[in-house]
C-alpha positions as CSV (number, residue, x, y, z in Angstrom):
1,X,-1.1,17.4,-21.6
2,X,-0.4,21.0,-22.7
3,X,0.1,23.6,-20.0
4,X,-2.2,26.6,-20.0
5,X,-0.6,30.0,-20.2
6,X,-1.2,30.6,-16.5
7,X,0.4,27.2,-15.5
8,X,3.4,27.9,-17.7
9,X,3.8,31.4,-16.3
10,X,3.6,30.0,-12.7
11,X,6.2,27.3,-13.4
12,X,8.5,29.9,-15.0
13,X,8.1,32.1,-11.9
14,X,9.1,29.1,-9.8
15,X,12.2,28.3,-11.8
16,X,13.2,32.0,-11.7
17,X,12.7,32.1,-7.9
18,X,14.7,28.9,-7.5
19,X,17.6,30.3,-9.5
20,X,17.4,33.6,-7.6
21,X,18.2,31.7,-4.3
22,X,21.0,29.8,-5.9
23,X,19.3,26.5,-6.9
24,X,20.5,24.9,-10.1
25,X,20.8,21.4,-11.7
26,X,24.6,21.1,-11.4
27,X,25.7,17.8,-10.0
28,X,28.8,19.3,-8.6
29,X,26.9,21.9,-6.6
30,X,24.5,19.2,-5.4
31,X,27.5,17.1,-4.2
32,X,28.9,20.1,-2.3
33,X,25.6,20.8,-0.6
34,X,25.2,17.1,0.3
35,X,28.6,17.1,1.9
36,X,27.6,20.0,4.1
37,X,24.5,18.1,5.3
38,X,25.9,14.6,5.5
39,X,29.2,15.2,7.3
40,X,29.2,12.3,9.7
41,X,29.9,8.7,8.8
42,X,27.4,6.1,10.1
43,X,28.3,4.6,13.5
44,X,30.2,1.3,13.4
45,X,28.3,-1.7,14.5
46,X,28.5,-2.0,18.3
47,X,27.2,-4.7,20.5
48,X,24.1,-2.7,21.2
49,X,23.5,-1.9,17.5
50,X,24.1,-5.5,16.5
51,X,21.7,-6.7,19.1
52,X,19.0,-4.4,17.8
53,X,19.5,-5.5,14.2
54,X,19.0,-9.2,15.2
55,X,15.4,-10.5,14.6
56,X,13.5,-11.2,17.7
57,X,11.6,-14.4,18.3
58,X,7.9,-14.2,18.7
59,X,6.0,-16.4,21.2
60,X,5.1,-18.7,18.3
61,X,8.7,-19.4,17.3
62,X,9.8,-20.5,20.8
């Protein structure tokens, strides 16, 4: 499907705005941003966490 001139102009404006605020398609920059957001390691399995992950029995299974 071919874009109309208005749609193309709007998408170009979006790309320009994204670049103006520092967005790009660089994998390295993405990894840097991800590290800022995902700083913490997931918690180790504890007794409480392991118990929650175990399937519970329904009344029919007993």
